[in-house]
PANURO-14352 format. One record per residue (C-alpha): x, y, z. Coordinates in steps of 0.1 Angstrom, whole numbers, plus 5000, padded with zeros to 4 digits. Layout:
<sites>
XYZ
...
</sites>
This chain:
<sites>
500050005000
501550334989
501450655010
499050924997
500651244985
499051574998
497551784971
499052124961
502552004953
504652244931
507652154909
510952194928
509252384957
507052094967
504352184993
506352465008
504352744991
501052585002
502252535037
503452895040
500353035024
497652825041
499552725072
497052575097
494352495071
496852295051
497952075080
494452045095
493151885063
495851615059
494051355080
491551315051
494251145030
495250885056
497050835089
500350885071
500551145042
503551235021
504351605021
507351755001
509352045016
511052154984
512251824968
512451645002
509651395010
508351395046
505851165062
503051355080
501451155108
497851255114
496451015141
497051065178
497850695182
500650715156
501851045171
502150885205
504150595189
506550845172
507051065202
506850805231
506750435223
509250445195
510950765205
514250585206
514050535168
513750905161
515951215165
515251575160
514351645124
515251885096
513152175110
515452185141
518652155120
517952505107
518152635142
521652485149
523552805140
521652975168
520952715195
524052505188
523952165204
521652255232
518952025247
516452145222
518452015192
520951755205
520551375200
521651045213
523850995244
524851365245
521151465247
520551225275
523651345294
522551715290
518951635301
520351455332
522551745340
519751995336
516851805352
517551915388
517052285378
513452195370
512551985401
509452095420
511252255448
513352465424
510252575405
508652675438
511652905443
511353045408
507653115415
508653385439
510653555412
507753525388
505353685412
507753975419
508554025382
505054045370
503954265399
506654515391
505954505354
502254585357
502554835386
502855135361
499555045345
496855305348
493055285345
491855335309
495355295295
495555105262
498354845263
499854635235
499154315254
501054085231
504154305236
503654325273
503353945277
506453895256
508254145278
507053975310
508153625296
511653755287
512053925321
510953625340
513153375323
515953635324
515553685362
515453315369
518453255347
520653555357
521053765388
523654025377
523654345358
525254175328
522353925329
519854205328
521554335297
521253985282
517553995290
517154325271
518954175241
516753865242
513654085240
515054245209
516553935191
514553625200
511353725181
513553775149
515153435153
511853255159
510153415129
513053385104
513953045116
510552895107
510753045072
514252875069
512952545082
510252515055
512352655026
514952475004
518552505018
519652754992
517253015005
519153065037
522253155017
520553434998
521553795007
518053895016
516954115046
515353835066
518653625065
520653925075
518454005105
518553635115
522353615114
522753945133
520353845160
522253515165
525553695168
524253945193
522653685216
525553445216
528053725224
525953855252
525353525269
529053435267
529753755285
527453655313
529053305315
532553465316
531553695344
530153415364
533353205360
535453495371
533553505404
532553145408
529753215433
526453025435
523953305432
520953065435
519853135399
519352885371
522652975354
524552885386
522952545386
523952475350
527552595357
527852385388
526252075373
528651785371
528351455352
528151175377
530050935355
532951165342
532851445368
532951695340
531252035339
529652185309
531852405287
531052775281
529752685246
527452415260
526152655287
525552915260
523652665238
521452565268
520752925279
519653015244
517452715241
515752805274
515253165263
513753075230
511552795242
510252975273
509553305256
507453195226
505252945243
504653145275
504153495259
501753365233
499753165258
499353465280
498353705253
495753465238
494453385273
493553755280
492053775245
489853475250
488853565285
487753915273
485653755245
483853525269
482253715299
481053395316
484653255316
485853585330
483353585358
484153225368
487953305367
487553615388
485353435413
487953155418
490853405422
488853615447
488053295467
491553145467
493653465470
491353695490
493154005476
496753885484
499553795460
499553435447
501953175461
503152845446
501052655471
497852825457
498252675423
496652335429
493552525442
493052715409
491352435391
489252655367
492252885360
494152575350
491352465327
491552805310
495252765306
494852415291
492252545266
494552825255
497352575251
495052355230
493952645207
497252815203
499952545201
503152505181
502252445145
504552145136
507251925150
509651715130
511551395137
514051195117
513950815117
517250665128
516050315117
513350175094
509950195111
506450075103
503650325107
500050215099
501449945077
503650185058
507450135056
509250455066
512950425056
515750515080
516650885075
513150985066
511651305080
508351255100
506151545108
503551595135
501151895139
500051965175
497752235160
496051985136
495551735165
494151995188
491552105163
490551765151
486751735156
487151355160
488551415195
487351765204
483651865201
483252195183
487052255184
486952615174
484952705204
486852825235
485552585262
487652545294
485152285307
486452035281
489352005306
487151865334
488551535345
485851315332
486151465297
489951455297
489851075303
488051035270
490951185250
493350935233
497050955240
498751195216
495651415211
496951695234
500751765231
501352145238
504852055251
505551755230
505851405246
508251135255
511951185261
511751495239
509051665259
510052025268
512152005300
510652335310
507052235307
506352255345
508252595346
506152725317
502752615331
503652755366
504653085350
501453105329
499253045359
501053295381
501153575355
497453515346
496353505382
498353805393
497054025365
493453895365
493153935403
493654315399
492754405363
490254345335
491754365300
489154485275
489454465237
489654805219
486654845196
487154835159
490754705163
490254335154
492954085163
494053855135
496353545137
499753575120
501253235112
504853155120
505952855141
502752915162
499853155162
500953515167
498453795171
498654065144
498354315173
496554305206
495554645220
493554615251
492254875277
493254805313
490454855338
490854805376
488654535391
486054655416
</sites>
């Protein structure tokens, strides 16, 4: 049985024009052609997996037969061999070294930094002021990851540089990932901005690492943990370049996911008054007007449902894996070296698993309904040994920022200023002006 080829293939360019032009609509329709569908990125064939069962196999059950795919290769000049991109025994070593930085007790400590950072950043807000909420959330996300990573003046400068450069890298990196290799060598403005942003960020992070090594003190931040981490088998520490790769991976991964989730959360809450009322009622009951603490998070059940629904509706667009050995998927032979693609967005909007998937419905995350979802149908942070190491950090941050702001403020859409979705690696808002109004 041969694998179906997706419609819309161009000579030489393959399906890349269709994917860049139609983005989410293109990938969300692929399940109609089978559980495994062939999609060409330029001349390169990739195997697009459309069922949650097969997605779970690729990411979890057979995860050892796959490594990071072509899309991630295009980010190597920026992220180097960090945890996001590395493979094999080196990846396992780095994950083992970094895991203690994301244990529950550490995240509880980071939570205090998160509360302080978001409180300080929203303190200048004034009643009736119109804020660019998407920019504010990006600034908050960068500041929080920066403050948990670094605790020095040099680190603060790195955070400012990250706010400037990381959006460029994310946007231009996705264009490169979906384009033939020759495109990244063309002297065009997008390539120049990408290369300059990479150079600025690496230089700044290496300055921070150099300063830390000259002092050698444990400042209690995430960078200190990475620099002090020692391989149990060899006794070796990470090199400066390895530290730099991991810091840039953390910055990039943390900023995009968290900032987008927060921006879209306030957008959806404002569009659904009944959700806003229930959210405010829960925050008032649990917090009683005080600042949130890490111990409050398990009590915010409806707030967590709102966050899950946002993560469902606004996930990463696609993930890619490369088969390291021949595998069988739905009876199809996938040769070693083949690129396999998964779309969290397509899965999250599949009406076979989600009733009325385009409706914002936090109640779909009530426990009895969650139990009906097949494995692989909800993967906002990936799954298996490649699941984002910072997923608990990110979810904690989203909850804390959302609760801290919503406990004090209502964010109201500006009339006649519609928000549209811009498609890159995930769903970005075209703009998001909202008026801030104090609560009661």
